[in-house]
C-alpha positions as CSV (number, residue, x, y, z in Angstrom):
1,M,0.0,0.0,0.3
2,N,1.8,3.6,-0.9
3,I,0.3,6.4,1.0
4,L,0.6,10.6,0.4
5,I,0.3,12.5,3.2
6,V,0.0,16.3,2.1
7,G,1.9,18.7,4.5
8,S,5.5,19.9,5.8
9,G,5.2,20.0,9.2
10,G,6.0,18.1,12.8
11,R,2.0,17.3,12.8
12,E,2.6,15.8,9.4
13,H,5.9,14.0,10.4
14,A,3.6,12.3,13.7
15,I,1.0,11.3,10.9
16,A,3.6,9.8,8.6
17,W,5.5,7.6,11.6
18,K,2.6,6.3,12.6
19,V,0.6,4.9,8.9
20,A,4.3,3.5,8.6
21,Q,4.0,1.2,11.8
22,N,1.4,-0.9,9.4
23,N,3.0,-3.5,7.8
24,S,0.8,-3.2,4.6
25,V,2.2,0.0,3.8
26,K,4.8,-0.3,2.0
27,K,5.8,3.4,1.1
28,V,4.9,6.7,2.3
29,Y,4.9,10.1,0.4
30,C,5.0,13.4,1.5
31,A,4.1,16.2,-0.1
32,P,6.0,18.8,0.4
33,G,7.2,16.6,3.8
34,N,10.3,18.2,5.6
35,G,13.9,17.1,6.7
36,G,12.7,15.1,9.3
37,T,9.9,13.1,6.9
38,A,13.4,12.7,4.0
39,I,14.9,10.4,6.5
40,E,12.0,9.1,8.2
41,E,11.1,4.5,7.8
42,K,9.4,4.4,4.2
43,C,9.5,7.9,3.5
44,E,10.4,10.1,0.5
45,N,9.1,13.7,0.1
46,V,8.2,14.7,-3.1
47,N,8.3,18.6,-4.2
48,I,4.4,19.3,-4.9
49,E,1.7,21.5,-3.2
50,D,-0.6,22.4,-6.0
51,I,-4.1,20.4,-5.5
52,N,-4.7,19.5,-9.5
53,R,-0.6,17.8,-9.9
54,L,-1.0,15.8,-6.5
55,A,-4.4,14.4,-8.0
56,N,-2.5,13.8,-10.8
57,F,0.6,12.2,-8.3
58,A,-2.0,9.9,-6.3
59,K,-3.2,8.3,-9.7
60,G,0.2,8.0,-11.4
61,N,1.5,6.3,-8.4
62,N,-0.7,3.7,-7.2
63,I,-1.9,6.0,-3.9
64,E,-4.2,3.7,-2.0
65,L,-5.1,6.4,0.6
66,T,-4.3,10.1,1.2
67,I,-4.4,12.4,4.3
68,V,-4.6,15.6,4.5
69,G,-2.5,17.7,7.7
70,P,-3.2,21.2,6.8
71,E,-6.2,23.6,7.0
72,V,-5.2,25.4,3.8
73,P,-5.4,22.7,0.9
74,L,-8.8,21.2,2.9
75,T,-10.5,24.9,2.5
76,E,-9.3,25.1,-1.2
77,G,-11.3,21.8,-1.8
78,I,-8.7,18.5,-2.2
79,V,-10.9,15.9,-0.6
80,D,-13.8,17.4,-3.5
81,K,-11.0,17.3,-6.0
82,F,-9.4,13.9,-5.2
83,K,-12.9,12.2,-4.2
84,A,-14.1,13.4,-7.8
85,L,-11.4,11.4,-9.3
86,G,-12.2,8.2,-7.6
87,L,-9.2,8.6,-4.8
88,K,-9.5,7.3,-1.6
89,I,-8.6,10.7,0.9
90,F,-9.3,11.6,4.6
91,G,-10.5,14.9,5.2
92,P,-13.3,17.4,5.0
93,S,-15.0,18.7,2.2
94,A,-14.6,22.6,1.5
95,D,-18.0,22.9,2.6
96,A,-16.9,21.1,6.0
97,A,-13.8,22.9,6.3
98,L,-15.5,26.0,6.4
99,L,-16.2,25.5,10.4
100,E,-12.1,26.2,10.7
101,G,-12.1,28.0,7.6
102,S,-14.6,30.7,8.5
103,K,-15.4,31.8,12.6
104,A,-18.4,33.5,12.1
105,Y,-20.0,30.3,9.7
106,A,-18.7,28.4,12.5
107,K,-20.3,30.3,15.7
108,A,-23.1,30.4,13.5
109,F,-23.6,26.6,13.4
110,M,-22.9,26.1,17.2
111,K,-25.9,28.8,17.7
112,K,-28.6,26.9,15.6
113,Y,-27.4,23.3,16.6
114,N,-26.8,24.5,20.1
115,V,-23.5,24.1,20.7
116,K,-22.5,25.3,24.0
117,T,-20.1,28.2,23.2
118,A,-19.1,32.1,24.1
119,A,-21.8,34.8,23.4
120,Y,-20.5,36.7,20.4
121,E,-21.4,39.8,17.3
122,V,-19.9,39.6,13.8
123,F,-18.6,42.7,12.1
124,E,-17.3,43.9,8.6
125,D,-17.3,47.4,9.5
126,K,-14.3,48.5,11.4
127,D,-16.6,51.7,13.0
128,E,-19.7,49.4,13.9
129,A,-17.1,47.0,15.6
130,L,-14.9,50.1,17.8
131,K,-18.6,51.5,18.6
132,F,-20.0,48.1,19.5
133,L,-16.1,47.8,21.7
134,K,-16.7,51.1,23.5
135,A,-19.5,49.4,25.2
136,C,-17.8,46.1,26.2
137,E,-17.0,44.6,29.3
138,Y,-12.9,43.3,29.6
139,P,-11.4,41.4,28.9
140,I,-12.8,40.6,25.2
141,V,-11.4,38.7,22.7
142,I,-11.5,39.6,18.7
143,K,-10.9,36.6,16.2
144,A,-10.4,37.2,12.4
145,D,-12.7,35.6,10.6
146,G,-10.4,33.9,8.4
147,L,-7.5,31.4,8.5
148,A,-3.9,33.0,10.2
149,A,-2.1,30.3,10.7
150,G,-3.1,30.1,14.8
151,K,-2.3,33.9,15.1
152,G,-5.6,35.2,14.5
153,V,-7.3,35.4,18.1
154,V,-6.2,38.5,20.4
155,I,-7.6,38.6,24.2
156,C,-7.7,42.6,24.9
157,E,-7.7,43.9,28.1
158,N,-9.1,46.8,27.7
159,Y,-10.5,49.6,24.9
160,E,-7.4,50.7,23.7
161,Q,-5.9,47.1,23.0
162,A,-9.1,46.4,21.2
163,E,-9.1,49.3,19.1
164,N,-5.6,48.6,17.8
165,T,-6.5,44.9,17.4
166,V,-9.1,46.1,14.9
167,I,-7.0,48.3,13.3
168,E,-4.6,45.6,13.0
169,F,-6.6,43.2,11.4
170,M,-9.7,44.9,9.4
171,V,-6.9,48.2,8.4
172,K,-3.3,47.1,7.9
173,D,-4.7,43.9,7.1
174,I,-1.6,41.9,8.8
175,F,-3.6,38.4,7.6
176,K,-4.1,39.4,4.0
177,G,-7.8,39.2,3.9
178,S,-8.4,36.7,7.1
179,G,-9.1,39.6,9.2
180,K,-11.5,41.9,7.3
181,K,-14.7,40.2,9.1
182,L,-14.4,40.2,12.9
183,V,-16.0,37.9,15.4
184,I,-15.8,39.7,18.7
185,E,-16.6,37.1,21.7
186,E,-17.2,37.2,25.6
187,F,-13.7,36.3,27.1
188,L,-14.2,33.0,29.3
189,E,-11.9,32.0,31.7
190,G,-10.5,28.2,32.7
191,P,-7.8,26.0,31.8
192,E,-8.0,25.0,28.0
193,A,-8.2,22.0,26.0
194,S,-7.4,20.4,22.4
195,I,-9.8,16.6,22.0
196,L,-9.1,15.2,18.5
197,S,-11.8,13.1,17.5
198,I,-12.4,10.8,14.2
199,T,-15.9,11.1,12.8
200,D,-17.5,8.9,9.8
201,G,-20.4,11.2,9.1
202,E,-22.9,9.0,11.3
203,T,-20.4,8.5,14.7
204,I,-17.8,11.0,16.4
205,I,-14.4,8.7,18.7
206,P,-12.9,11.2,20.4
207,F,-9.5,10.6,21.4
208,V,-7.2,11.4,24.5
209,S,-7.7,14.9,25.4
210,A,-4.5,17.2,24.9
211,K,-3.2,20.2,26.5
212,D,-1.4,22.9,24.1
213,H,0.7,25.8,25.5
214,K,-0.3,28.4,22.7
215,Q,2.6,32.1,23.9
216,I,5.6,32.0,23.0
217,Y,7.2,32.4,26.7
218,D,7.1,30.9,30.0
219,G,4.3,31.4,32.2
220,G,1.8,31.7,28.9
221,K,2.6,35.4,28.6
222,G,4.1,37.1,25.1
223,P,2.0,36.4,21.4
224,N,0.7,33.5,20.1
225,T,2.5,31.1,18.0
226,G,1.7,27.8,16.4
227,G,1.9,26.4,19.5
228,M,4.7,25.5,22.2
229,G,4.3,22.1,23.1
230,A,1.6,19.6,24.2
231,I,1.0,17.2,27.0
232,C,-1.6,14.6,27.0
233,P,-3.9,13.8,28.7
234,N,-5.1,17.0,29.8
235,P,-5.1,17.1,33.5
236,Y,-8.0,18.7,33.7
237,C,-10.4,16.4,31.4
238,T,-11.7,14.7,34.3
239,E,-14.6,12.2,33.8
240,E,-17.1,15.0,34.7
241,V,-15.7,17.1,32.0
242,L,-15.8,14.5,29.5
243,E,-19.2,13.5,29.4
244,A,-20.1,17.5,29.9
245,F,-18.2,17.8,26.7
246,K,-19.7,14.9,24.5
247,K,-23.1,15.9,26.2
248,D,-22.9,20.0,25.3
249,V,-20.1,19.6,22.3
250,M,-19.9,17.1,20.2
251,E,-23.2,15.1,20.1
252,P,-24.7,18.7,19.1
253,T,-22.1,18.9,16.4
254,L,-22.4,15.6,14.9
255,K,-26.5,16.6,14.6
256,G,-25.1,19.7,13.2
257,L,-23.0,17.7,10.4
258,K,-25.9,15.4,9.6
259,E,-28.8,18.0,9.0
260,E,-26.2,19.9,6.6
261,G,-25.3,17.5,5.0
262,L,-21.8,17.6,5.8
263,D,-20.8,14.1,5.3
264,F,-16.9,13.1,5.4
265,A,-14.5,10.8,6.8
266,G,-12.0,12.7,8.7
267,I,-10.9,14.8,12.2
268,I,-12.7,17.4,14.6
269,F,-10.5,18.9,16.7
270,F,-12.3,20.6,19.6
271,G,-11.1,23.4,21.2
272,I,-12.5,24.2,24.5
273,M,-12.5,26.1,27.4
274,I,-12.9,24.4,31.3
275,T,-15.3,27.1,33.1
276,K,-16.9,27.2,36.1
277,K,-20.3,26.5,33.5
278,G,-18.4,23.3,32.2
279,P,-16.5,22.9,29.4
280,Y,-17.0,25.9,26.3
281,L,-16.5,25.6,22.6
282,L,-13.7,27.6,21.1
283,E,-13.3,26.8,18.0
284,Y,-13.3,23.7,15.6
285,N,-10.0,22.7,13.8
286,M,-11.5,20.5,11.7
287,R,-7.9,18.4,10.8
288,F,-5.8,17.1,13.3
289,G,-3.7,19.1,15.6
290,D,-0.3,20.8,15.6
291,P,1.3,20.5,18.0
292,E,-1.1,17.9,19.6
293,T,-0.8,15.1,17.2
294,Q,3.0,14.7,18.1
295,A,1.4,14.1,21.7
296,V,-1.7,12.0,20.7
297,L,-0.4,9.6,18.3
298,P,2.5,8.0,20.3
299,L,0.1,7.1,22.9
300,M,-2.8,5.3,20.4
301,N,-2.2,1.8,20.5
302,S,-4.7,1.1,17.2
303,D,-3.1,1.1,14.1
304,L,-3.6,4.6,12.3
305,V,-4.1,3.8,8.7
306,E,-6.7,0.7,10.0
307,L,-8.8,3.3,11.7
308,I,-8.8,5.6,8.8
309,Y,-10.4,3.0,6.6
310,A,-12.9,2.1,9.6
311,A,-14.1,5.7,9.0
312,I,-13.7,6.0,5.3
313,N,-16.0,2.8,5.2
314,K,-18.1,4.2,8.0
315,K,-17.5,1.7,10.1
316,L,-16.4,3.3,13.1
317,S,-18.9,2.4,15.4
318,Q,-17.4,-1.1,15.1
319,F,-14.3,-0.3,16.0
320,E,-12.3,-0.3,19.3
321,L,-10.0,2.7,19.8
322,C,-7.5,1.6,21.7
323,W,-4.8,3.7,23.8
324,N,-1.6,3.4,26.3
325,N,-2.3,4.2,29.7
326,G,0.6,6.3,30.5
327,A,1.2,10.2,29.3
328,S,2.7,11.8,26.7
329,C,5.2,15.6,26.2
330,C,6.3,17.5,23.4
331,V,8.2,20.2,23.4
332,V,8.8,22.2,21.0
333,A,12.2,23.5,20.1
334,A,12.2,27.3,17.8
335,S,14.1,29.5,16.2
336,Q,15.3,32.6,17.8
337,G,12.8,35.4,17.1
338,Y,9.8,33.7,16.5
339,P,6.6,33.8,15.9
340,G,8.2,37.2,14.7
341,K,11.8,37.5,11.8
342,Y,13.5,34.4,12.4
343,N,17.2,33.1,10.7
344,T,17.0,29.7,8.9
345,G,19.5,27.3,7.4
346,I,21.5,26.6,10.9
347,E,22.8,23.6,11.2
348,I,20.6,20.9,13.7
349,I,23.2,19.1,16.1
350,G,22.0,16.0,18.2
351,I,18.9,14.8,16.7
352,N,20.1,11.2,16.9
353,K,20.7,11.4,20.7
354,A,17.2,12.2,21.3
355,N,15.0,8.9,21.8
356,R,11.7,10.5,19.2
357,V,11.7,13.4,17.8
358,F,9.1,15.1,14.9
359,A,10.4,17.6,12.5
360,A,8.4,20.7,11.4
361,G,10.6,23.4,10.0
362,V,14.0,21.4,8.9
363,K,15.5,20.4,5.9
364,Y,17.8,17.7,4.8
365,E,20.8,19.5,2.9
366,D,24.0,17.7,2.2
367,G,23.8,15.5,4.6
368,I,22.9,17.9,7.0
369,L,19.4,18.6,8.6
370,K,19.7,22.5,9.1
371,T,16.5,25.0,10.6
372,N,13.7,25.7,8.1
373,G,11.1,27.6,10.0
374,G,9.6,29.3,12.8
375,R,8.7,26.1,14.9
376,V,11.9,24.1,14.1
377,L,10.9,20.3,15.9
378,C,10.0,18.5,18.9
379,T,11.4,16.1,21.2
380,E,8.1,13.6,22.1
381,A,8.4,11.2,25.5
382,L,6.3,8.7,26.9
383,G,6.2,8.1,30.6
384,N,3.6,6.1,33.2
385,T,2.5,9.7,34.5
386,V,2.9,13.0,32.8
387,D,6.0,14.3,34.8
388,E,7.7,11.1,33.9
389,A,7.3,12.1,30.3
390,I,7.8,15.8,30.7
391,D,10.9,15.0,32.3
392,K,11.9,12.7,29.6
393,A,11.3,15.2,26.6
394,Y,13.3,17.9,28.3
395,K,16.1,15.2,29.0
396,D,16.1,14.5,24.6
397,L,15.8,18.1,24.1
398,K,19.2,19.0,26.0
399,N,21.0,16.7,23.7
400,I,19.8,19.0,20.8
401,S,21.5,22.0,19.8
402,F,21.5,24.6,16.8
403,E,22.5,28.4,16.7
404,G,19.6,30.7,18.4
405,I,17.3,27.4,20.0
406,Y,14.5,28.4,21.8
407,Y,11.8,27.1,24.0
408,R,9.5,27.0,26.9
409,N,11.2,25.1,29.7
410,D,7.4,25.2,31.3
411,I,5.3,23.1,29.1
412,G,2.9,20.5,31.3
413,K,3.4,22.5,34.6
414,L,0.1,23.8,35.1
């Protein structure tokens, strides 16, 4: 069996590593992949990103299954294109991907199907947004409607900060169109949780919960990033919280998918806030999360390829998904200056001294691994407890170096 994985990050490296464990898998093509997938067992990088070219590659190379990592090709309709050509692909249609591609659409969906979420308003006019913000209680949350690489959400403590955010998003257009429409919603307090799940359109099965760490600095300070590390399971996700999540978030979502005719086999990532009034849904991501995937998949005892085929064949209700009873931690090493400007092309030393590394912003050039992005790589480790997993991940990370290496020192420290 040949598998194609679309994407180039740490998430895609983790997926490639996991699917390669299936004995039926002979080749895993990563498009475009990264320096880690270039040297991963059974893997080969192909420098293709255009959807039509990817489809032609799949047809010409006996690809039996395509797995899409990032959100952009999903919102651009890669799944619809592949299905129209009779190719097996795992992910949401463009219509379903809009639940991630437009926060305004997602909030309207949540409201329509009674998914528990924060109160909100949508604005396409700057002056109307500023007028609304003058009468708000603070803090308040401002979100760019469209895709913004995980950086389109700002918690504003006062009107001045809110005004600056509106100007940045709507006038300066820092997200190139994605911030022209805004969602302004009430601020919710509590710990966040990431719950990846898999659906076949009839059934949703949640994965083990995870906790991401978005801010760049220790203590949850500084600007948002794509994620600086994750632990799994999330200690705040008690049985009581998970039951409330299923009742108030997951089950109404499935009902909405059915009633809207959004029938697909893929991942739904629920980003939730655990408040004193229970879990509220913050957002949908319609794909594997990053870096949550790097922490979650190593705990999965079940075969990922078999799980995906069960979803594609609408047999999820018959699949017994099994997990390691321990814990996992991944810690991201970033380039100096991220999430702002940073240099690339710096040699990475010591990866072979770590137990498990998932590469992200890494290129393999002349037999040398070099930095090629903001989030460069992560070390992942398992343990009987979260603390044990954390200690192992940091111990491995201390063996890796490159000029300007930066990472948080408090991943998993709650």
